[in-house]
PyMOL Python script that loads the backbone (N, CA, C, O; Angstrom):
from pymol import cmd

cmd.read_pdbstr("""\
ATOM      1  N   UNK A   1     -48.369  32.882 -33.838  1.00  0.00           N
ATOM      2  CA  UNK A   1     -47.127  33.136 -33.139  1.00  0.00           C
ATOM      3  C   UNK A   1     -47.122  32.343 -31.841  1.00  0.00           C
ATOM      4  O   UNK A   1     -48.044  32.480 -31.036  1.00  0.00           O
ATOM      5  N   UNK A   2     -46.123  31.533 -31.625  1.00  0.00           N
ATOM      6  CA  UNK A   2     -46.037  30.730 -30.416  1.00  0.00           C
ATOM      7  C   UNK A   2     -45.374  31.536 -29.312  1.00  0.00           C
ATOM      8  O   UNK A   2     -44.319  32.140 -29.507  1.00  0.00           O
ATOM      9  N   UNK A   3     -46.011  31.535 -28.153  1.00  0.00           N
ATOM     10  CA  UNK A   3     -45.497  32.278 -27.019  1.00  0.00           C
ATOM     11  C   UNK A   3     -44.364  31.503 -26.376  1.00  0.00           C
ATOM     12  O   UNK A   3     -44.466  30.294 -26.167  1.00  0.00           O
ATOM     13  N   UNK A   4     -43.282  32.203 -26.062  1.00  0.00           N
ATOM     14  CA  UNK A   4     -42.151  31.553 -25.426  1.00  0.00           C
ATOM     15  C   UNK A   4     -42.366  31.542 -23.922  1.00  0.00           C
ATOM     16  O   UNK A   4     -42.672  32.572 -23.321  1.00  0.00           O
ATOM     17  N   UNK A   5     -42.206  30.395 -23.330  1.00  0.00           N
ATOM     18  CA  UNK A   5     -42.404  30.243 -21.895  1.00  0.00           C
ATOM     19  C   UNK A   5     -41.064  30.247 -21.195  1.00  0.00           C
ATOM     20  O   UNK A   5     -40.090  29.659 -21.664  1.00  0.00           O
ATOM     21  N   UNK A   6     -41.039  30.917 -20.072  1.00  0.00           N
ATOM     22  CA  UNK A   6     -39.831  30.960 -19.270  1.00  0.00           C
ATOM     23  C   UNK A   6     -40.140  30.331 -17.927  1.00  0.00           C
ATOM     24  O   UNK A   6     -41.216  30.531 -17.364  1.00  0.00           O
ATOM     25  N   UNK A   7     -39.197  29.578 -17.428  1.00  0.00           N
ATOM     26  CA  UNK A   7     -39.375  28.970 -16.126  1.00  0.00           C
ATOM     27  C   UNK A   7     -39.384  30.047 -15.051  1.00  0.00           C
ATOM     28  O   UNK A   7     -38.761  31.098 -15.198  1.00  0.00           O
ATOM     29  N   UNK A   8     -40.077  29.776 -14.006  1.00  0.00           N
ATOM     30  CA  UNK A   8     -40.166  30.652 -12.847  1.00  0.00           C
ATOM     31  C   UNK A   8     -40.827  31.994 -13.162  1.00  0.00           C
ATOM     32  O   UNK A   8     -40.393  33.042 -12.683  1.00  0.00           O
ATOM     33  N   UNK A   9     -41.874  31.947 -13.968  1.00  0.00           N
ATOM     34  CA  UNK A   9     -42.746  33.100 -14.154  1.00  0.00           C
ATOM     35  C   UNK A   9     -44.125  32.720 -13.656  1.00  0.00           C
ATOM     36  O   UNK A   9     -44.470  31.540 -13.602  1.00  0.00           O
ATOM     37  N   UNK A  10     -44.908  33.713 -13.293  1.00  0.00           N
ATOM     38  CA  UNK A  10     -46.284  33.444 -12.904  1.00  0.00           C
ATOM     39  C   UNK A  10     -47.134  33.260 -14.156  1.00  0.00           C
ATOM     40  O   UNK A  10     -46.858  33.849 -15.202  1.00  0.00           O
ATOM     41  N   UNK A  11     -48.159  32.443 -14.035  1.00  0.00           N
ATOM     42  CA  UNK A  11     -49.071  32.200 -15.147  1.00  0.00           C
ATOM     43  C   UNK A  11     -50.477  32.048 -14.598  1.00  0.00           C
ATOM     44  O   UNK A  11     -50.670  31.567 -13.481  1.00  0.00           O
ATOM     45  N   UNK A  12     -51.459  32.462 -15.392  1.00  0.00           N
ATOM     46  CA  UNK A  12     -52.866  32.341 -15.009  1.00  0.00           C
ATOM     47  C   UNK A  12     -53.542  31.324 -15.914  1.00  0.00           C
ATOM     48  O   UNK A  12     -53.390  31.360 -17.135  1.00  0.00           O
ATOM     49  N   UNK A  13     -54.280  30.429 -15.305  1.00  0.00           N
ATOM     50  CA  UNK A  13     -55.023  29.438 -16.066  1.00  0.00           C
ATOM     51  C   UNK A  13     -56.173  30.136 -16.782  1.00  0.00           C
ATOM     52  O   UNK A  13     -56.912  30.907 -16.171  1.00  0.00           O
ATOM     53  N   UNK A  14     -56.325  29.866 -18.089  1.00  0.00           N
ATOM     54  CA  UNK A  14     -57.371  30.503 -18.892  1.00  0.00           C
ATOM     55  C   UNK A  14     -58.450  29.535 -19.323  1.00  0.00           C
ATOM     56  O   UNK A  14     -59.416  29.949 -19.965  1.00  0.00           O
ATOM     57  N   UNK A  15     -58.320  28.247 -18.989  1.00  0.00           N
ATOM     58  CA  UNK A  15     -59.321  27.258 -19.377  1.00  0.00           C
ATOM     59  C   UNK A  15     -59.323  26.117 -18.373  1.00  0.00           C
ATOM     60  O   UNK A  15     -58.306  25.813 -17.750  1.00  0.00           O
ATOM     61  N   UNK A  16     -60.472  25.501 -18.230  1.00  0.00           N
ATOM     62  CA  UNK A  16     -60.601  24.363 -17.334  1.00  0.00           C
ATOM     63  C   UNK A  16     -61.259  24.752 -16.016  1.00  0.00           C
ATOM     64  O   UNK A  16     -61.685  25.892 -15.831  1.00  0.00           O
ATOM     65  N   UNK A  17     -61.333  23.796 -15.113  1.00  0.00           N
ATOM     66  CA  UNK A  17     -61.990  24.051 -13.833  1.00  0.00           C
ATOM     67  C   UNK A  17     -61.199  25.002 -12.946  1.00  0.00           C
ATOM     68  O   UNK A  17     -61.734  25.512 -11.962  1.00  0.00           O
ATOM     69  N   UNK A  18     -59.944  25.247 -13.273  1.00  0.00           N
ATOM     70  CA  UNK A  18     -59.091  26.134 -12.476  1.00  0.00           C
ATOM     71  C   UNK A  18     -58.909  27.511 -13.130  1.00  0.00           C
ATOM     72  O   UNK A  18     -57.934  28.204 -12.840  1.00  0.00           O
ATOM     73  N   UNK A  19     -59.822  27.909 -13.995  1.00  0.00           N
ATOM     74  CA  UNK A  19     -59.734  29.202 -14.677  1.00  0.00           C
ATOM     75  C   UNK A  19     -59.548  30.332 -13.664  1.00  0.00           C
ATOM     76  O   UNK A  19     -60.275  30.426 -12.675  1.00  0.00           O
ATOM     77  N   UNK A  20     -58.555  31.188 -13.931  1.00  0.00           N
ATOM     78  CA  UNK A  20     -58.282  32.324 -13.064  1.00  0.00           C
ATOM     79  C   UNK A  20     -57.274  32.033 -11.963  1.00  0.00           C
ATOM     80  O   UNK A  20     -56.856  32.960 -11.269  1.00  0.00           O
ATOM     81  N   UNK A  21     -56.875  30.799 -11.777  1.00  0.00           N
ATOM     82  CA  UNK A  21     -55.932  30.435 -10.717  1.00  0.00           C
ATOM     83  C   UNK A  21     -54.516  30.786 -11.161  1.00  0.00           C
ATOM     84  O   UNK A  21     -54.157  30.634 -12.329  1.00  0.00           O
ATOM     85  N   UNK A  22     -53.724  31.257 -10.206  1.00  0.00           N
ATOM     86  CA  UNK A  22     -52.345  31.648 -10.464  1.00  0.00           C
ATOM     87  C   UNK A  22     -51.411  30.495 -10.101  1.00  0.00           C
ATOM     88  O   UNK A  22     -51.551  29.873  -9.048  1.00  0.00           O
ATOM     89  N   UNK A  23     -50.460  30.222 -10.989  1.00  0.00           N
ATOM     90  CA  UNK A  23     -49.458  29.184 -10.786  1.00  0.00           C
ATOM     91  C   UNK A  23     -48.074  29.749 -11.104  1.00  0.00           C
ATOM     92  O   UNK A  23     -47.945  30.852 -11.635  1.00  0.00           O
ATOM     93  N   UNK A  24     -47.051  28.976 -10.771  1.00  0.00           N
ATOM     94  CA  UNK A  24     -45.684  29.267 -11.191  1.00  0.00           C
ATOM     95  C   UNK A  24     -45.294  28.217 -12.221  1.00  0.00           C
ATOM     96  O   UNK A  24     -45.511  27.024 -12.010  1.00  0.00           O
ATOM     97  N   UNK A  25     -44.716  28.661 -13.341  1.00  0.00           N
ATOM     98  CA  UNK A  25     -44.253  27.734 -14.375  1.00  0.00           C
ATOM     99  C   UNK A  25     -42.955  27.102 -13.872  1.00  0.00           C
ATOM    100  O   UNK A  25     -41.971  27.799 -13.624  1.00  0.00           O
ATOM    101  N   UNK A  26     -42.963  25.773 -13.725  1.00  0.00           N
ATOM    102  CA  UNK A  26     -41.787  25.077 -13.205  1.00  0.00           C
ATOM    103  C   UNK A  26     -41.161  24.129 -14.219  1.00  0.00           C
ATOM    104  O   UNK A  26     -40.127  23.524 -13.939  1.00  0.00           O
ATOM    105  N   UNK A  27     -41.766  23.992 -15.382  1.00  0.00           N
ATOM    106  CA  UNK A  27     -41.202  23.133 -16.416  1.00  0.00           C
ATOM    107  C   UNK A  27     -41.988  23.247 -17.703  1.00  0.00           C
ATOM    108  O   UNK A  27     -43.087  23.802 -17.732  1.00  0.00           O
ATOM    109  N   UNK A  28     -41.412  22.714 -18.768  1.00  0.00           N
ATOM    110  CA  UNK A  28     -42.099  22.701 -20.051  1.00  0.00           C
ATOM    111  C   UNK A  28     -41.648  21.492 -20.852  1.00  0.00           C
ATOM    112  O   UNK A  28     -40.523  21.013 -20.707  1.00  0.00           O
ATOM    113  N   UNK A  29     -42.545  21.008 -21.698  1.00  0.00           N
ATOM    114  CA  UNK A  29     -42.254  19.832 -22.520  1.00  0.00           C
ATOM    115  C   UNK A  29     -43.196  19.851 -23.718  1.00  0.00           C
ATOM    116  O   UNK A  29     -44.395  19.613 -23.572  1.00  0.00           O
ATOM    117  N   UNK A  30     -42.665  20.128 -24.882  1.00  0.00           N
ATOM    118  CA  UNK A  30     -43.485  20.156 -26.088  1.00  0.00           C
ATOM    119  C   UNK A  30     -44.578  21.208 -25.994  1.00  0.00           C
ATOM    120  O   UNK A  30     -44.295  22.386 -25.776  1.00  0.00           O
ATOM    121  N   UNK A  31     -45.832  20.785 -26.159  1.00  0.00           N
ATOM    122  CA  UNK A  31     -46.970  21.702 -26.108  1.00  0.00           C
ATOM    123  C   UNK A  31     -47.526  21.890 -24.705  1.00  0.00           C
ATOM    124  O   UNK A  31     -48.588  22.488 -24.536  1.00  0.00           O
ATOM    125  N   UNK A  32     -46.822  21.386 -23.699  1.00  0.00           N
ATOM    126  CA  UNK A  32     -47.329  21.449 -22.332  1.00  0.00           C
ATOM    127  C   UNK A  32     -46.373  22.188 -21.414  1.00  0.00           C
ATOM    128  O   UNK A  32     -45.163  22.211 -21.640  1.00  0.00           O
ATOM    129  N   UNK A  33     -46.929  22.787 -20.380  1.00  0.00           N
ATOM    130  CA  UNK A  33     -46.138  23.389 -19.309  1.00  0.00           C
ATOM    131  C   UNK A  33     -46.529  22.705 -18.008  1.00  0.00           C
ATOM    132  O   UNK A  33     -47.636  22.183 -17.874  1.00  0.00           O
ATOM    133  N   UNK A  34     -45.622  22.716 -17.066  1.00  0.00           N
ATOM    134  CA  UNK A  34     -45.870  22.159 -15.743  1.00  0.00           C
ATOM    135  C   UNK A  34     -45.995  23.312 -14.762  1.00  0.00           C
ATOM    136  O   UNK A  34     -45.133  24.189 -14.698  1.00  0.00           O
ATOM    137  N   UNK A  35     -47.076  23.297 -14.002  1.00  0.00           N
ATOM    138  CA  UNK A  35     -47.413  24.399 -13.112  1.00  0.00           C
ATOM    139  C   UNK A  35     -47.501  23.912 -11.678  1.00  0.00           C
ATOM    140  O   UNK A  35     -47.873  22.769 -11.412  1.00  0.00           O
ATOM    141  N   UNK A  36     -47.150  24.803 -10.756  1.00  0.00           N
ATOM    142  CA  UNK A  36     -47.242  24.482  -9.340  1.00  0.00           C
ATOM    143  C   UNK A  36     -47.753  25.704  -8.593  1.00  0.00           C
ATOM    144  O   UNK A  36     -47.410  26.841  -8.919  1.00  0.00           O
ATOM    145  N   UNK A  37     -48.593  25.442  -7.567  1.00  0.00           N
ATOM    146  CA  UNK A  37     -49.051  26.533  -6.707  1.00  0.00           C
ATOM    147  C   UNK A  37     -48.541  26.375  -5.278  1.00  0.00           C
ATOM    148  O   UNK A  37     -48.807  27.226  -4.429  1.00  0.00           O
ATOM    149  N   UNK A  38     -47.814  25.297  -5.009  1.00  0.00           N
ATOM    150  CA  UNK A  38     -47.252  25.072  -3.685  1.00  0.00           C
ATOM    151  C   UNK A  38     -48.222  24.448  -2.701  1.00  0.00           C
ATOM    152  O   UNK A  38     -47.796  24.006  -1.634  1.00  0.00           O
ATOM    153  N   UNK A  39     -49.499  24.394  -3.014  1.00  0.00           N
ATOM    154  CA  UNK A  39     -50.502  23.818  -2.109  1.00  0.00           C
ATOM    155  C   UNK A  39     -51.015  22.501  -2.663  1.00  0.00           C
ATOM    156  O   UNK A  39     -50.530  21.431  -2.296  1.00  0.00           O
ATOM    157  N   UNK A  40     -51.997  22.582  -3.547  1.00  0.00           N
ATOM    158  CA  UNK A  40     -52.564  21.364  -4.131  1.00  0.00           C
ATOM    159  C   UNK A  40     -51.643  20.782  -5.194  1.00  0.00           C
ATOM    160  O   UNK A  40     -51.488  19.564  -5.290  1.00  0.00           O
ATOM    161  N   UNK A  41     -51.052  21.623  -5.966  1.00  0.00           N
ATOM    162  CA  UNK A  41     -50.122  21.197  -7.016  1.00  0.00           C
ATOM    163  C   UNK A  41     -48.712  21.560  -6.564  1.00  0.00           C
ATOM    164  O   UNK A  41     -48.224  22.661  -6.816  1.00  0.00           O
ATOM    165  N   UNK A  42     -48.075  20.612  -5.894  1.00  0.00           N
ATOM    166  CA  UNK A  42     -46.754  20.846  -5.341  1.00  0.00           C
ATOM    167  C   UNK A  42     -45.682  20.678  -6.410  1.00  0.00           C
ATOM    168  O   UNK A  42     -45.981  20.315  -7.548  1.00  0.00           O
ATOM    169  N   UNK A  43     -44.450  20.940  -6.044  1.00  0.00           N
ATOM    170  CA  UNK A  43     -43.346  20.778  -6.982  1.00  0.00           C
ATOM    171  C   UNK A  43     -43.171  19.318  -7.390  1.00  0.00           C
ATOM    172  O   UNK A  43     -42.713  19.037  -8.498  1.00  0.00           O
ATOM    173  N   UNK A  44     -43.531  18.385  -6.508  1.00  0.00           N
ATOM    174  CA  UNK A  44     -43.401  16.968  -6.826  1.00  0.00           C
ATOM    175  C   UNK A  44     -44.584  16.446  -7.637  1.00  0.00           C
ATOM    176  O   UNK A  44     -44.457  15.437  -8.331  1.00  0.00           O
ATOM    177  N   UNK A  45     -45.733  17.117  -7.560  1.00  0.00           N
ATOM    178  CA  UNK A  45     -46.937  16.691  -8.297  1.00  0.00           C
ATOM    179  C   UNK A  45     -47.490  17.877  -9.080  1.00  0.00           C
ATOM    180  O   UNK A  45     -48.583  18.368  -8.798  1.00  0.00           O
ATOM    181  N   UNK A  46     -46.724  18.326 -10.060  1.00  0.00           N
ATOM    182  CA  UNK A  46     -47.087  19.507 -10.855  1.00  0.00           C
ATOM    183  C   UNK A  46     -48.298  19.220 -11.726  1.00  0.00           C
ATOM    184  O   UNK A  46     -48.604  18.072 -12.051  1.00  0.00           O
ATOM    185  N   UNK A  47     -48.974  20.297 -12.090  1.00  0.00           N
ATOM    186  CA  UNK A  47     -50.109  20.211 -13.014  1.00  0.00           C
ATOM    187  C   UNK A  47     -49.574  20.346 -14.438  1.00  0.00           C
ATOM    188  O   UNK A  47     -48.841  21.286 -14.747  1.00  0.00           O
ATOM    189  N   UNK A  48     -49.940  19.415 -15.288  1.00  0.00           N
ATOM    190  CA  UNK A  48     -49.557  19.467 -16.698  1.00  0.00           C
ATOM    191  C   UNK A  48     -50.701  20.118 -17.455  1.00  0.00           C
ATOM    192  O   UNK A  48     -51.836  19.643 -17.401  1.00  0.00           O
ATOM    193  N   UNK A  49     -50.406  21.213 -18.168  1.00  0.00           N
ATOM    194  CA  UNK A  49     -51.458  21.970 -18.835  1.00  0.00           C
ATOM    195  C   UNK A  49     -50.975  22.385 -20.219  1.00  0.00           C
ATOM    196  O   UNK A  49     -49.805  22.717 -20.410  1.00  0.00           O
ATOM    197  N   UNK A  50     -51.892  22.361 -21.175  1.00  0.00           N
ATOM    198  CA  UNK A  50     -51.597  22.788 -22.535  1.00  0.00           C
ATOM    199  C   UNK A  50     -51.213  24.269 -22.539  1.00  0.00           C
ATOM    200  O   UNK A  50     -51.840  25.078 -21.854  1.00  0.00           O
ATOM    201  N   UNK A  51     -50.181  24.620 -23.312  1.00  0.00           N
ATOM    202  CA  UNK A  51     -49.723  26.014 -23.390  1.00  0.00           C
ATOM    203  C   UNK A  51     -50.840  26.976 -23.805  1.00  0.00           C
ATOM    204  O   UNK A  51     -50.880  28.124 -23.362  1.00  0.00           O
ATOM    205  N   UNK A  52     -51.740  26.495 -24.655  1.00  0.00           N
ATOM    206  CA  UNK A  52     -52.819  27.355 -25.151  1.00  0.00           C
ATOM    207  C   UNK A  52     -53.770  27.765 -24.039  1.00  0.00           C
ATOM    208  O   UNK A  52     -54.503  28.742 -24.194  1.00  0.00           O
ATOM    209  N   UNK A  53     -53.777  27.053 -22.935  1.00  0.00           N
ATOM    210  CA  UNK A  53     -54.722  27.316 -21.861  1.00  0.00           C
ATOM    211  C   UNK A  53     -54.119  28.089 -20.700  1.00  0.00           C
ATOM    212  O   UNK A  53     -54.706  28.163 -19.621  1.00  0.00           O
ATOM    213  N   UNK A  54     -52.933  28.669 -20.930  1.00  0.00           N
ATOM    214  CA  UNK A  54     -52.227  29.392 -19.887  1.00  0.00           C
ATOM    215  C   UNK A  54     -51.788  30.754 -20.420  1.00  0.00           C
ATOM    216  O   UNK A  54     -51.322  30.861 -21.555  1.00  0.00           O
ATOM    217  N   UNK A  55     -51.937  31.787 -19.602  1.00  0.00           N
ATOM    218  CA  UNK A  55     -51.481  33.135 -19.956  1.00  0.00           C
ATOM    219  C   UNK A  55     -50.358  33.527 -18.998  1.00  0.00           C
ATOM    220  O   UNK A  55     -50.562  33.583 -17.786  1.00  0.00           O
ATOM    221  N   UNK A  56     -49.167  33.799 -19.549  1.00  0.00           N
ATOM    222  CA  UNK A  56     -48.057  34.237 -18.708  1.00  0.00           C
ATOM    223  C   UNK A  56     -48.314  35.629 -18.178  1.00  0.00           C
ATOM    224  O   UNK A  56     -48.930  36.458 -18.848  1.00  0.00           O
ATOM    225  N   UNK A  57     -47.840  35.880 -16.977  1.00  0.00           N
ATOM    226  CA  UNK A  57     -47.904  37.212 -16.375  1.00  0.00           C
ATOM    227  C   UNK A  57     -46.488  37.767 -16.461  1.00  0.00           C
ATOM    228  O   UNK A  57     -45.618  37.410 -15.667  1.00  0.00           O
ATOM    229  N   UNK A  58     -46.273  38.641 -17.434  1.00  0.00           N
ATOM    230  CA  UNK A  58     -44.922  39.121 -17.725  1.00  0.00           C
ATOM    231  C   UNK A  58     -44.532  40.376 -16.954  1.00  0.00           C
ATOM    232  O   UNK A  58     -43.347  40.585 -16.692  1.00  0.00           O
ATOM    233  N   UNK A  59     -45.478  41.200 -16.592  1.00  0.00           N
ATOM    234  CA  UNK A  59     -45.168  42.470 -15.933  1.00  0.00           C
ATOM    235  C   UNK A  59     -45.302  42.296 -14.430  1.00  0.00           C
ATOM    236  O   UNK A  59     -46.387  42.418 -13.861  1.00  0.00           O
ATOM    237  N   UNK A  60     -44.166  42.007 -13.804  1.00  0.00           N
ATOM    238  CA  UNK A  60     -44.121  41.780 -12.366  1.00  0.00           C
ATOM    239  C   UNK A  60     -43.134  42.751 -11.739  1.00  0.00           C
ATOM    240  O   UNK A  60     -42.164  43.152 -12.383  1.00  0.00           O
ATOM    241  N   UNK A  61     -43.372  43.131 -10.492  1.00  0.00           N
ATOM    242  CA  UNK A  61     -42.399  43.976  -9.788  1.00  0.00           C
ATOM    243  C   UNK A  61     -41.060  43.245  -9.639  1.00  0.00           C
ATOM    244  O   UNK A  61     -41.012  42.016  -9.595  1.00  0.00           O
ATOM    245  N   UNK A  62     -39.994  44.008  -9.563  1.00  0.00           N
ATOM    246  CA  UNK A  62     -38.644  43.444  -9.455  1.00  0.00           C
ATOM    247  C   UNK A  62     -38.485  42.534  -8.247  1.00  0.00           C
ATOM    248  O   UNK A  62     -37.813  41.506  -8.339  1.00  0.00           O
ATOM    249  N   UNK A  63     -39.087  42.889  -7.116  1.00  0.00           N
ATOM    250  CA  UNK A  63     -38.926  42.057  -5.926  1.00  0.00           C
ATOM    251  C   UNK A  63     -39.551  40.674  -6.120  1.00  0.00           C
ATOM    252  O   UNK A  63     -39.010  39.680  -5.635  1.00  0.00           O
ATOM    253  N   UNK A  64     -40.685  40.599  -6.825  1.00  0.00           N
ATOM    254  CA  UNK A  64     -41.292  39.292  -7.114  1.00  0.00           C
ATOM    255  C   UNK A  64     -40.430  38.486  -8.083  1.00  0.00           C
ATOM    256  O   UNK A  64     -40.299  37.272  -7.930  1.00  0.00           O
ATOM    257  N   UNK A  65     -39.847  39.143  -9.067  1.00  0.00           N
ATOM    258  CA  UNK A  65     -38.977  38.441 -10.008  1.00  0.00           C
ATOM    259  C   UNK A  65     -37.760  37.855  -9.302  1.00  0.00           C
ATOM    260  O   UNK A  65     -37.330  36.745  -9.617  1.00  0.00           O
ATOM    261  N   UNK A  66     -37.202  38.604  -8.344  1.00  0.00           N
ATOM    262  CA  UNK A  66     -36.067  38.095  -7.569  1.00  0.00           C
ATOM    263  C   UNK A  66     -36.475  36.882  -6.746  1.00  0.00           C
ATOM    264  O   UNK A  66     -35.749  35.889  -6.693  1.00  0.00           O
ATOM    265  N   UNK A  67     -37.648  36.963  -6.100  1.00  0.00           N
ATOM    266  CA  UNK A  67     -38.134  35.835  -5.307  1.00  0.00           C
ATOM    267  C   UNK A  67     -38.398  34.612  -6.185  1.00  0.00           C
ATOM    268  O   UNK A  67     -38.095  33.487  -5.789  1.00  0.00           O
ATOM    269  N   UNK A  68     -38.958  34.829  -7.370  1.00  0.00           N
ATOM    270  CA  UNK A  68     -39.223  33.718  -8.287  1.00  0.00           C
ATOM    271  C   UNK A  68     -37.921  33.030  -8.712  1.00  0.00           C
ATOM    272  O   UNK A  68     -37.882  31.809  -8.868  1.00  0.00           O
ATOM    273  N   UNK A  69     -36.879  33.804  -8.894  1.00  0.00           N
ATOM    274  CA  UNK A  69     -35.591  33.237  -9.294  1.00  0.00           C
ATOM    275  C   UNK A  69     -34.967  32.374  -8.213  1.00  0.00           C
ATOM    276  O   UNK A  69     -34.180  31.474  -8.509  1.00  0.00           O
ATOM    277  N   UNK A  70     -35.320  32.646  -6.943  1.00  0.00           N
ATOM    278  CA  UNK A  70     -34.747  31.894  -5.826  1.00  0.00           C
ATOM    279  C   UNK A  70     -35.692  30.852  -5.254  1.00  0.00           C
ATOM    280  O   UNK A  70     -35.314  30.119  -4.339  1.00  0.00           O
ATOM    281  N   UNK A  71     -36.913  30.769  -5.771  1.00  0.00           N
ATOM    282  CA  UNK A  71     -37.908  29.846  -5.219  1.00  0.00           C
ATOM    283  C   UNK A  71     -37.436  28.405  -5.349  1.00  0.00           C
ATOM    284  O   UNK A  71     -37.083  27.954  -6.439  1.00  0.00           O
ATOM    285  N   UNK A  72     -37.432  27.687  -4.230  1.00  0.00           N
ATOM    286  CA  UNK A  72     -36.947  26.308  -4.244  1.00  0.00           C
ATOM    287  C   UNK A  72     -37.898  25.340  -3.547  1.00  0.00           C
ATOM    288  O   UNK A  72     -37.775  24.126  -3.708  1.00  0.00           O
ATOM    289  N   UNK A  73     -38.843  25.869  -2.775  1.00  0.00           N
ATOM    290  CA  UNK A  73     -39.751  24.993  -2.028  1.00  0.00           C
ATOM    291  C   UNK A  73     -41.197  25.390  -2.291  1.00  0.00           C
ATOM    292  O   UNK A  73     -41.476  26.457  -2.838  1.00  0.00           O
ATOM    293  N   UNK A  74     -42.104  24.514  -1.893  1.00  0.00           N
ATOM    294  CA  UNK A  74     -43.530  24.801  -2.046  1.00  0.00           C
ATOM    295  C   UNK A  74     -43.937  26.030  -1.240  1.00  0.00           C
ATOM    296  O   UNK A  74     -44.750  26.830  -1.703  1.00  0.00           O
ATOM    297  N   UNK A  75     -43.388  26.187  -0.057  1.00  0.00           N
ATOM    298  CA  UNK A  75     -43.748  27.350   0.763  1.00  0.00           C
ATOM    299  C   UNK A  75     -43.287  28.654   0.106  1.00  0.00           C
ATOM    300  O   UNK A  75     -43.940  29.685   0.263  1.00  0.00           O
ATOM    301  N   UNK A  76     -42.170  28.619  -0.627  1.00  0.00           N
ATOM    302  CA  UNK A  76     -41.726  29.799  -1.382  1.00  0.00           C
ATOM    303  C   UNK A  76     -42.769  30.170  -2.440  1.00  0.00           C
ATOM    304  O   UNK A  76     -43.081  31.346  -2.627  1.00  0.00           O
ATOM    305  N   UNK A  77     -43.302  29.160  -3.128  1.00  0.00           N
ATOM    306  CA  UNK A  77     -44.298  29.412  -4.173  1.00  0.00           C
ATOM    307  C   UNK A  77     -45.586  29.980  -3.585  1.00  0.00           C
ATOM    308  O   UNK A  77     -46.172  30.904  -4.150  1.00  0.00           O
ATOM    309  N   UNK A  78     -46.023  29.436  -2.463  1.00  0.00           N
ATOM    310  CA  UNK A  78     -47.227  29.947  -1.799  1.00  0.00           C
ATOM    311  C   UNK A  78     -47.025  31.406  -1.423  1.00  0.00           C
ATOM    312  O   UNK A  78     -47.916  32.228  -1.632  1.00  0.00           O
ATOM    313  N   UNK A  79     -45.874  31.733  -0.875  1.00  0.00           N
ATOM    314  CA  UNK A  79     -45.565  33.111  -0.465  1.00  0.00           C
ATOM    315  C   UNK A  79     -45.583  34.059  -1.668  1.00  0.00           C
ATOM    316  O   UNK A  79     -46.142  35.153  -1.581  1.00  0.00           O
ATOM    317  N   UNK A  80     -44.987  33.657  -2.771  1.00  0.00           N
ATOM    318  CA  UNK A  80     -44.923  34.499  -3.971  1.00  0.00           C
ATOM    319  C   UNK A  80     -46.313  34.734  -4.546  1.00  0.00           C
ATOM    320  O   UNK A  80     -46.653  35.858  -4.915  1.00  0.00           O
ATOM    321  N   UNK A  81     -47.108  33.687  -4.621  1.00  0.00           N
ATOM    322  CA  UNK A  81     -48.470  33.827  -5.171  1.00  0.00           C
ATOM    323  C   UNK A  81     -49.311  34.711  -4.269  1.00  0.00           C
ATOM    324  O   UNK A  81     -50.115  35.500  -4.765  1.00  0.00           O
ATOM    325  N   UNK A  82     -49.148  34.601  -2.960  1.00  0.00           N
ATOM    326  CA  UNK A  82     -49.894  35.478  -2.031  1.00  0.00           C
ATOM    327  C   UNK A  82     -49.456  36.930  -2.153  1.00  0.00           C
ATOM    328  O   UNK A  82     -50.277  37.835  -2.003  1.00  0.00           O
ATOM    329  N   UNK A  83     -48.177  37.167  -2.423  1.00  0.00           N
ATOM    330  CA  UNK A  83     -47.709  38.543  -2.639  1.00  0.00           C
ATOM    331  C   UNK A  83     -48.330  39.132  -3.900  1.00  0.00           C
ATOM    332  O   UNK A  83     -48.683  40.311  -3.937  1.00  0.00           O
ATOM    333  N   UNK A  84     -48.460  38.302  -4.932  1.00  0.00           N
ATOM    334  CA  UNK A  84     -49.033  38.778  -6.189  1.00  0.00           C
ATOM    335  C   UNK A  84     -50.543  38.975  -6.077  1.00  0.00           C
ATOM    336  O   UNK A  84     -51.068  39.997  -6.518  1.00  0.00           O
ATOM    337  N   UNK A  85     -51.233  38.019  -5.497  1.00  0.00           N
ATOM    338  CA  UNK A  85     -52.686  38.079  -5.348  1.00  0.00           C
ATOM    339  C   UNK A  85     -53.008  37.706  -3.898  1.00  0.00           C
ATOM    340  O   UNK A  85     -53.215  36.534  -3.586  1.00  0.00           O
ATOM    341  N   UNK A  86     -53.049  38.714  -3.011  1.00  0.00           N
ATOM    342  CA  UNK A  86     -53.187  38.443  -1.575  1.00  0.00           C
ATOM    343  C   UNK A  86     -54.456  37.677  -1.186  1.00  0.00           C
ATOM    344  O   UNK A  86     -54.419  36.901  -0.232  1.00  0.00           O
ATOM    345  N   UNK A  87     -55.557  37.866  -1.879  1.00  0.00           N
ATOM    346  CA  UNK A  87     -56.809  37.207  -1.515  1.00  0.00           C
ATOM    347  C   UNK A  87     -57.026  36.025  -2.448  1.00  0.00           C
ATOM    348  O   UNK A  87     -57.581  36.184  -3.535  1.00  0.00           O
ATOM    349  N   UNK A  88     -56.586  34.828  -2.025  1.00  0.00           N
ATOM    350  CA  UNK A  88     -56.750  33.637  -2.862  1.00  0.00           C
ATOM    351  C   UNK A  88     -56.874  32.413  -2.001  1.00  0.00           C
ATOM    352  O   UNK A  88     -57.019  31.305  -2.519  1.00  0.00           O
TER     353      UNK A  88
END
""", "prot")
cmd.dss("prot")
cmd.show_as("cartoon", "prot")
cmd.util.cbc("prot")
cmd.orient("prot")
């Protein structure tokens, strides 16, 4: 069963040197998703990662979902990820 990816959801890396890192899904193309954390992987230089190596975080509080829907800058993404996982 192929998992459907939605833009502007949080995702956790499940493979690679960044295992356990939280990102925001900012795009998708075929078998790949584009991820950004607002710091090292900005919106202009997204990380391209295979869908199989990413786990979506679907159960989020309503306030985080609202913020994700309005996120437009790297600083917005940093703020959202810190709200979800304060110690990172």
